[in-house]
DRENLUM-349040 format. One record per residue (C-alpha): residue in three letters; x, y, z. Coordinates in steps of 0.1 Angstrom, whole numbers, plus 2048, in hexadecimal, padded with zeros to 3 digits. Each point is the difference from the previous one (the first is absolute). Layout:
alaXYZ...
***
This chain:
metA9A2EFDDApro7E47E7805phe7F281281Epro7DC80A808ala7F88207EEpro7F981E816asp7E08147FBpro8008227EFasp801813822ala81E7EC80Bleu8128077DFala7F9825804his80D7FF823ser8207F07F5ala8048187E3ala7FD81E817leu81C7F1816val8167FA7E2arg7FC8257F7leu80980A823val8207EB800ala80980B7DDasp7FD82580Aglu8177F981Eile8197EF7E9gly7FF81F7EAarg80581881Dala81D7EB80Cgly8138037DFgly7F47E07F1trp8097E681Bile7F47F6823gly80D7E4816phe7EB7E0800asn7F9807825arg7EE8207F7phe7EC7EE7E4met7F67E5819glu7F681A81Aleu7E98127E7ala7F27DF7F2leu7F77F4823tyr7FA81F815ala7F881F7EApro7E3811812gly7DF7F47F3met8117EE7E2gly81A7E780Ctyr7F87DC805tyr7FC802826ser7F0822800gly7E67F97E5gly7DF7EF804ala8067DE7EFhis7FB7E0815lys8227F2808phe7FE7E481Agly7EF7DF7FFglu7F27EB7E4ala7F081E7EFgly820814801asp8237FB7F3phe8107EB81Bval7F87EE821thr812807820ala8037E881Epro7E4810814glu7E87FD7E2ile8097DB7FCser7F57F6823pro7F680F821ala8177E7810phe81D8177F6ala7F681C817arg7F37E981Athr8217EF802leu8138217FEala7ED80B81Fala8157EA817gln81F8137F7val7EE822801glu7F37F8823gln8237F980Dile80F8207F1leu7E481580Eala8057F1822leu8258087FFser7FB8237F3ala7DF8137FFpro7DC7F87F6ala8028137DEile8047F57DCval8088137E0glu7FA7EC7E1ala8118107E2gly7EF7FB7DFala7E17EB80Bgly7F47F77DDser7DB7F7801gly7FF800826arg7FC7DB802met81D7F9817ala7F681D817ala7DD7F2804asp80B7DC805leu81C80A818leu7EA816815leu7E67E4804glu81A7E7809leu81081781Aglu7DE80680Earg7FC7DA803arg8217FF812gln7F781D817ala81E8137F3leu7F081D7ECpro81681E7FAglu7F482180Darg80580E7DDtyr8047F07DDala80E81B7E9ile8027FB7DBleu81A8147EDglu7F08047DEleu80481C7E6ser7E67F47E8gly7DD80E806glu7F17E47ECleu8117E6814arg7F7811821ala7DC7FE7F6arg8037DB7F7gln8127F8821arg7E5812814ala7E57ED7EDthr8117DE807ile804807825thr7DC80D802glu7F37E17F0ser8157E7813ala806810822pro7EA81F803his803801826leu8268047FCleu80081C7E7glu80281981Carg8227F3809thr80C8077DCile80F8207F4trp81180A7DFleu8218137FDasp80E8127E2arg82380480Eleu8187ED818pro7FA808824glu81A815813arg8047E681Bphe7F17DD803asp8017E2818gly7F17DF7F5leu7FF7EC7E0val80680C7DDleu7F27E77E8ala8057FF7DAasn7F57E47E8glu80B8037DCleu809825804leu8268017F9asp7FC7EF7DEala7EB81D7F3met81981B809pro8108107E2val8227F07F5his81D80C7EBleu80B7EA7E3val8267FC7FDval8167F17E6trp8237F580Aarg80F8027DCasp8227F280Agly7F27EA81Cgly8127FC821thr81B81B7F9gly7E681B807arg8118197E9asp7E48037E6ile7DE802812cys7E180F7EFglu7DE80880Darg7E57F47E8gly7E48197FDval7E380A7E9gly7FF8177E2ile7EA8047E2gly8077EB7E2asp7F47FE7DCgly7DB8067FDgly7FE811822ala8017DF814phe8147FC820ala8237F17FAtrp81D7F5815ala81E817802asp8207FC814arg81481C811pro81E7FF817ala7F57F8824gly80881A81Bgly7FC809824arg7F47E781Aleu7F57E87E4leu8237FE7F2glu80F7FC823arg7E87E3807ala8067F07DDarg826801806ile7FC7EE821leu7EB7E57F0ala81A7FD7E4ala81B7FA81Aglu7EC7E7814cys7F07EC7E4ala80F7EE7E1leu7EB8137E7pro8057F87DBala80481C7E6gly7DE80E7F6tyr7EF7F6820leu7DE811805ser7EE802821glu7EE817818ile80C81581Dasn7E580B819leu80C81E813ala7DD80880Dala7FA7E0815pro820802815ala7FA826805trp7DC7F880Bgly80C7E781Aala81B81880Cglu7E681B805trp7EC7E9816ala81F7FB815arg7FE825808ile7DB7FE808leu7FF7E0814gly804802825arg7F87DC80Bgly7F17E77E8ala8077EE7DFleu7FC8017DBleu7F17E07F1leu8068007DBile7F27E47E9asp8098007DBtyr8107EC7E4gly8258037FBphe8237F3809pro81F808814gly8188167EChis8177E47F5glu7E27EE7F1tyr7F081F7F1tyr8208097EDhis8087DD7F6pro8147FF7DFgln7E57EB7F0arg7E4819809asp80E8177E5thr7DF8117F5gly7F480A823thr7DF7F9810leu7E981B7F2met7DD7F27FBcys7DE80E7F6his7DE7F3809tyr7E08057EBarg7E07EC805his8147E380Fhis8198007E4ala82480580Ahis81780F7E6gly81F8167FCglu7F381E7ECpro7FE81F817phe7F58167E3tyr7E17EC7FAleu7E081480Apro81081681Agly7E880681Dleu7ED7E07FAgln81A7E780Basp8167FA81File8268037FDthr8157EF81Aala8237F4808his80C7E6819val80E80D821asp825800809phe7FB7F7824thr825804808ala7FF8257F6val7E1806815val80F7EF81Fglu8228117FCala7EF8237FDgly7EB7F881Ehis81D7F4815glu81581E7F7ser7E381680Cgly7FC7EF821leu7E87E37FAglu8087DD80Bleu7FA7E27EAleu7E77EA812gly7FB7E57E7tyr7FF7F77DBthr7F07E17F2thr7E97F37E4gln7DB806801ala7FA7DA804ser8177FD81Fphe7F182080Fleu7DC7F57FCile8067DD80Dala81380E81Ecys7E3817807gly7E77E4801leu7F17FC7DDthr7F67DC807glu7EE80A820val7ED81B7EDleu7F57E67E6ala7F77E781Barg7E481780Bthr7EC7F27E3pro7FA7DA805pro8117EC7E3asp7E17EB7FDasp7ED8207F5ala80E7FC7DDleu7EC81C7F0arg810819817tyr8217F0809leu80D7F67DDpro7FF8237F1gln81180F81Fala81B7E57FElys8058067DBala804825805ala8187FB81Egln8157E97EAlys80581C7E7leu80D81681Cile81A7E880Bser8087EA7E1pro8248067F3ala7F17FF7DDglu7E881C809met80681B81Agly8117ED81Cglu8248037F5leu8028207EAphe7EE81581Alys81480981Eval7F9810822val819817811ala7FD811822leu81481F80Bgly7FB811821lys80A81381Egly7FC7F6825ile7F47DD7F8ala8147E8816glu7EB7E17FDpro8047E97E1leu7E38037E8ile7EC7E07FCgly7FD8037DAphe8267FA7FCser8037E4819arg8057E77E4gly8138057E0asp80F822807arg81680A7E2ser80F82080Eala8237F17FAthr7F98007DBleu7FD8267FE
***
């Protein structure tokens, strides 16, 4: 692959993770589900992509998230955050805060609005990312660091806002092959074994348990052709359902790329959505340099919303990132910089365009809100709500 070559230390890091995964495959009898491979590749303690020390976010990393593109993202998001905090409690939990950029920008904007939370908790398992988040907040908003705490597990109870930007797409997914298509009689789980020469290789086994149950439901609902390959994410709906148990009064605000179920499992999307990111190159080879690249899959928002609803959460809104940001006042945020100050205004406008352009992040990225005890309509979904499409 014509990608930038990693240095010797990075190669050694990846090789160690490969040995770890291979040992687990051996102990499991020669096969593990792809969800377990993805979990180890991303989260193996001290070795996985998100738990290792490589730079991940921004221009120097492997991909760029919306908060890294422009501070206007968090500044605009603050309008919706302020409303939810006023309707619930002055507390925020951000799950998977990346570099800490969104936390820092959001805290500063909430301070400007005189709507600071009493506590901004970051749910983060990676010690390396915790250190980076702390450094970002210390550099950008040192006087607000005292309001920030880090969690290594979900709270027992919580009132307020749960915020997650590009979290669900990094949760491990199962790979499924509907060999006979929509009949649902021959469904296999695609996993990972060891092939010739000791390299990782794909291997299929009959699906079972909850995965088979979900796959049969999808086969009945969607016109899947024979040999259809896609992902089923059991972790993301379960994560949302767990928050339904924890949340007293408040909302989950989830921002990620994905589709409603009927679009996710469209007959023409017959190779799934699995994607890897390495040094700003997107490709479809998850066995390439494990531990040094991100592995993601798009989000089935219908599955997340259904699981939340079944557990007691109400759907408060679902729309595109573009519609959400515009409804929350993106143009007003940009207007703080005078257009005649071209050196400052033009770069900000260009970055904002990337956030809302249908050809960039505006259409593919969606925003969904689920909650309890929130009776007032949320401003971010006041235009272009697509809840009916779920």
